[in-house]
N, C-alpha and C positions, 0 to 999 in steps of 0.2 A: 663552699656550696657544690653539691653533686648535681651535675647537669645530665639528664637522661633523655634518650629518644625512645619513645614507645612505638613499637611496630606490631600492629594487630589489625586484622581486617574487619573486626567488629567494633563499630563506633561505641556501642554500649560498654564494651570491655575497656576501651581507651578512657571513656569518661569515668568509669569506676576506678581505674588505676590513678587517674589524675586526682580524684577525690581523696584517695588514700595518701598520695604523695603530699597533697595540700595540707595535711595534718602535721607534717614535719617542718622543722625549721632549717634543715640542711640539705634538702633535696628539692629540685625544681625540674619541671618538664620543659625541656628546651625545644621539643618538637614531637610530632607524631606522624606515622606513616601507615597506610592501609594495604600496601602490597610490596613485593620485593623490589620493584623498580624505584618506588618512592623511598624505600628504606636505604638502598644503596646510594641514591642521590643525596639524601639528607645526611647520611653518615659522612660523606665526603665534604659536605658544605657547612654543616653546623659544628661548632665547638662543643663536643659532648664528652662526658667522662664515662658513660656506660650506655650500652644498647640493651633495652629490654625487648626481647625478640620472641614472637610466637612461632611455633613450628609450622602450623598449617595456615598458609595464605594462598590466595588465588595465583595461578601461574607458577612461577618458581617458588619452591618451598623455603621455609626458614632454614633448613639444612643447607640448601644451595647458597643462601645469603650468608650464612655463617662461614662456609668454606671460602667464599670470595673475600669476605672481610678479613678473615685470618690470613689470607694470601696477600692482600693489598694493604691492609691497615691493621697489622697484628697488635699494635699498641692499644687498640680499643677493646676493652673487656666486654664480653657478651654474656648476659644472663638470660637463659631460656625460660620462657613462660609457656606452659603447655597444659592441655586438657588430659594428656596421657600420663598414666602413672610412671614413676621413675623406672620401674623394672622393665618397661617397654622401650624407652627412648633415651634415658639419661646417659647411659654409658656411650652410646653412639654419638651423642652431642658433645660429651666431654672429650672423647677421643678426637672429634673434629675441631676442637679448640675452644669450646664454651668454657666459661669460668664458673658456671653454676647452673642449676636446674631447679625450678620451682613450679609446682603444679598450680593450676588456677583455683583449686580448692583450698590452697594454703591460707592460713590466717593472715590478715593484713600486717601484723607485727612481724611475722616470719618473712614476708616479702620485703619489708623495710630493712630488716636485719640482713637479708641476702644482698640487697642493693648496696648497703653500706660496706659489707665485707668485700664484695666483688670490686666495687669502685676503689677500694683502698689497696687493691692488688691481691686479695685473697681468693680462695675458692669456696664455693658454697654447695653443699648437698645435705640432704636430710640425714639424721642419725642412722636410720635403718640402712640406707645405701652405703654410708661411710663404714658401718660395721661389716657389711658384706665385703667391701673392698679390703678392709684391714685384715679380716680373718680368712681372706682367700675364698670366699663363697662364690664369687663371680670369677670364673676361670674360662679361658678360651675353649677348653675341651668340653665344657658344659654348655656351650652356646646353643640356643635354639636355631633351627634352620634359617630363619629370616635374619638372624644376627650375623651370619657369615656373608651376607650380601654386601656389595659395595654401596656407597651412598646413592649413586645413580640407580643401581639395580633395585635398591629398597624403595626409592621414589617411584620407579616404573611399576614395581610389584603392587604398591598401594593403589596406584591409578588403575591398573588392570583389575585389581580386586574390587575397586569401586565402580566398575562397569564401563570404563572408557575404552575405546577402540585404539588400535595401534596408530591409526591416522590422527585421531584426536589428541593422543599423547604427544605425537611428533609435532603437531601444530603448537600445542601449549608449551612445550619445552624447546621449541625452535630447533629441532633435530630432524634427521631424515627418518622415514618410516623403516628403512633398512636397519638403522641404528637401534631403533626401538625393538624391532623384531629380534635382533641379535641379543639385546638385553633380556628379552622375554625367554629366549632359548637358554641363556645362561642361568636365569632364575629357575627355570624348570629343572635343569640339570642339577643345580646346587641343592634345591629344596625337594627334589623328587616328586614334583607336581606334573600332572599330565594335561591339564586343560584350564581354561579360565574359571570354570566353576570351582575347581579345587583351589585356585588362588583365593577366591571369595570365601570359601568355607574356612580355609586356613586363617585368613585375615580376621574373620568374625570370631573364630574360636580363640584367637590370641588378642582380641580387642585392639586391632591395629587400624581400624577404620573410624573416621569421625562418625558421629551419630547420623549426620545428614547424608553420609555416603553409604552406610551399612544398610 
């Protein structure tokens, strides 16, 4: 039996995932979490075989959760579930230690296949992304500006682009305003952006914001 933990801040999404899993004979939902703190607590407390993790959650992002889990509990495989297309986030998440990436638009049988493959120790990605990797179509020299950001810089970039102030970001991430300002300056230098309006324009044009933020 594959025991999974579902981490997503939307109750309706968690319910839908539980209904999909309920149709199988070999997968069971061992727990669910709605934010980063709950996710990290339950990962350490529950006996699970896989974490099904959403990227976008309130407070610390799914990427932060992934990095911490891979640092402290590397044996737990993490399958990312996201609204974002693979070409925007998958490589970053895989490099951070995720074992697979599935979009929320994927068919239920694709999700079940991904869960089984990752839980058995394998990796999961769609055929189009796999082909890009195999044939060298995804290369560092061809990275978009936002793809050269560190994970923290990328998180701060999205929050600024979404309209949050330096102070708000510092409070949400439990960091100093000086640290966030330093991150902002590095982002501007790396991406060639001049102000917050350009952050937002870039994020919208590259579809890097949630619908509720854009």
